[in-house]
N, C-alpha and C positions, 0 to 999 in steps of 0.2 A: 277297201274301205267300207264298212256299213255304218250310214248314218240312221239315227232314229228319232222320229218327232213325237213328242207326247205332249196331248193335253187332258181334259177331263172325259169326256165321252167318246172322243176318236171319230166324231160325225161331223167336224166342222174344220177347226183350226189346223189339226195336224194331218189329216188327209189332204187338206189344201195345200200345205206347205209341200208334204209329201210329192204331190202330182207336180207342183211347180218345179220341186228341184229336180224331178226326174226329168221333167221338160228341159231345163236348163243344162244340165248334164249332156243330155243327148245332142244339143245345139252346139254345145262347146267340143263333142267328141271326146267327153271324158267318159270312158268306159270300164274304169277302175272304183267305181264307187257304186253301191247299192244304197236305195232307200227305201226304208217303211215308216209305219206309224204305229200308235197304241194310245190309249188312255186310261189314264189312273182309276176311274170309275167307269169303265166301257162295260156295254151288254155286248157280249160276243154275238157277232152276225146282224147285230142293228145295221140299217141303211143310213147312209147320210142325211142330214139333216135336210128339210126341205129348202131353206136358204141357201144351204151349200149347192144342193142338186142345181138350182136355179143360176148358180154362178159359174157351172162347169163340172161339178162331179158327179159321177152317176154310178159307177160299179162297186166303188169302195164298199167294205163291210167293217164294222167296228172291230174292234181286238182290245182284249184286256191286257195292260202293262204287266208282265210277269218277271221274276228273276232270271228267267231262262232268255227272255227278249233283251232285257239289261245286258246278261252276259254276252250274248251275241253281239251287241253292237261296239264299235269303235268309238262313235261320238253321238252322244245323247244331247238333243236342243228340245228344251221344254218351253212353253207358253208362258208360265209364271215359276215363281218361286216356290209356290207349294207343290207345285210339278217336281221340280229341281227336289225337293225333299224327300219326295215317294221314291224317286229313283235311287237317291243316295240311300235310304232304307233298305232297297232293292240290292245293294252293293255297286252302284255305278256312280259313286262320289267321286272319282277319279276321272270320269269322262263325261261328265254332265254339266250342260251351260244352260242359262236362260237364252231365247233365240235371240232377242234382242242385244243383250250383252255382246254375244259370240259376234253378230253383225256389226259390232262397233258402236252401237248406243251407248248412253251413259245409264247409269243405273236406274235413273227415275222413270226412263221412256224404255225399259227394258222387255216389259210384258206386254202380251199382245191381248187386247180385250177379247172376251167370249160373246160373240154374238147369238149365240143359241137363244131362241125365244124372240130374237128380235125382229125388225123388218127387214127388208131385201135392201134397204140402203146400208144397215148396219153391216151385213155380209159383204156387200160391195166394198166398204169401207176397209173391212178386215182382210179381204181379198188384196186389195190395193196395198196394204200395210204390209202384208206376209210378200207380195212381190217384191218390194223394196228390199226387204230383208233378206231373202232368199239371194238375191244379187249378190250380197255381201258374203253370204255363206258359200255359194257355189266358188267365189274367186278365191276364197280362204282355203276351202275345201281342194280344189283343182291345185292348188298350188303345192299340197303336202304329198299329192300320188303324181305328180309328174316327175 
């Protein structure tokens, strides 16, 4: 199974989610799942944002969401509804969900706010929110591949 996380620039939220999911899968011994990320408006090759770097991301490079990436993923988790709409436009309507909804939150709390351009406290808050959501995603995904 391949999971793809999607945000706007692929410099903070989706790469943070990707790194957390990879770490959680390894710690649970789940090796049948691969993870990647992309952005609906990413500049290919851009480094992570400063705030994302300060909360632990370093080597990631941004990648633009393409029809090929959508096609290659089995599950696509987006940070917001407008990202979900873009994935659907690229042919992924049957495998895309807003991350919070997939992790069990109600629709009013499903979106993950974008910390880009904000202070370090905002990045830390987003990191903590993603950590909570990824726990639910890993449990759900691990149950489908065992």
